[in-house]
Residue, then its C-alpha position, 0 to 999 in steps of 0.5 A: y193115408q190120403l182122403l183124396n184116394i180112399p173112400a170116406r166111409r166112417v163119419a162122426i158128428f160131435g155135440g156137446t163138447h161144450g155142454n151149454e151149445m145147445s144147437g149141436i147138442t139137440l141135433v146130436n140127441l135128435w140123430i141118436k134117436n133117428g139117424k136117417e136125416i144123417q146117413r148116406k149111401g156107403v157111409e156110416t154116420k154116428p152122432f156122439i155126446t161128447n161131454p155128457r156130464a157138462v151137458e146135463k149141467c148145461t154148462r162149458y165144461v165140469d173141470t177143464d175144456l174138453n176142447r182144449a183136452f186133446t193134447t198129446e200129453n193128455l191122450s197118453a197120460p196114464s189114467g186115473d181117478d186124479l185126472p180131470y174129467e174132460v182129459k178121461r173123457a179126451q182118452q175115451i172118446n180118442e180110443i173110440f173114435g181114433p187114433k189117427g192112422s189106426p184101422d179102427a179111426y174114423d175118416v172125417i168128424f164134424d165138431l158142432h159149436n155155438t158161439t155168442s158171436n154174430m159170425g154166421c155159419t163159420l168152418i174151422l179146418e184142420s189144414s189149409k193143405d187138406h184138399f178134401n176139406l177146402q172141397m167140402m167147404h167149397y161145395i158147401k159154400v156153393n149151395l149155402e151163400s153164407l158160409y165163412f171159413v177160419p184157416p187152420g191154426r187161427v184158433p187153439l182147438g183140440r182135436v180127435q186124431c182122426s183122418t180129417w177134423s172140422c169145426l162148425e162154429v154158428g152163431p150168434q146163439p146165448q149159452g144154454v138157449l136154442r135159436s131156430n134160426i141158428f139150429e136150422s143153419m147147423r143142420v143145413v151146413l151138415k146136409h150139405a157136407l154129408d151130401f159131399i161125402e156121399l159124391f165124393n165116394e161115388g167118384i166125383v172129380w172136383d174142380k176139373m173142367d171137361y170139355p163139352r161132348d156129346t152123347n158118345g163122349n165126342i168133344i163139341a167145343m174148344v176153348h174160347p179165345n177170350l179164355q184161351d192163354c189166360d192161365w191163372e187169369p180171373l174167370n167170373p161167372g158169365d164169362p165165355m169159356f167154350q166155344m161150340f163148333d157152331g159158333t155158341t158161346v158157353r159160359y162160366e156158370g160156377v160160383g164166385t171167380v176162378y183162376p183157370t190153369f192148364i187152359n187147354e193142355a195137350a196131355y189132358y185131352e185124354k184126362q178129360q180135362a179142359f183145365v183145372t180152376t183154382r181160387r186165390e189165397t192170401l198167406v201171411a207168414g210171420a216174423i222170423k229173427k236169427a237166434 
């Protein structure tokens, strides 16, 4: 199952995974009453309170942390009264929104959290190789400058077995307290994320740069000499990108530095692609030792 090929038609928004993180709880309750704000063309968006007992008590959890309850062992455990409340709840949630690979599994889940730390708006993604999530993150960041990204594996979170999962942390906000600026920041991030999904479903191709064309689809410019043969070199906002046939220069107007490759590739003219933009990522390999 690849979200790069199949539209994201079913989206869930979780609030109250921790019952004292008020922004997500308040937004989800608001959207349960009136979901017009989160609906997008061709997308079913479902707001959902994940831990209602903890929300009622305004506490992080009742028996155990729901955010750590979505383990394979817990999800496959025989149901019974002796199970902690959050484990039973994790099983129920996974049955409603998952499991991954099943025909009824949701395509995308946003899990809304607050933190007492001064982290601003931070997305925690499932995988650094999930191009859908990475492109969504980039789209949000273009529209909202103050967005941070935590690579997968740095935070030990459990999750529902859906196709694509994202955790949104927004802070600082005290537990059990609602701050208007934090509330609005979370709301804006979700708006841009849902806008991205709608555009994705409409067939927008991300990070492909076409040549300038006239109304008939004919190419009216060349790769600029300053960019030609400069694969993997930085292209900064304002740098020359194309040279029109009349000699004028078209400059790169994106947000942030990119590293073009496949510049002026002959085989890509038919694909309407002048070059592909990439972004630099630093990966750290931990120490290993032969047993």
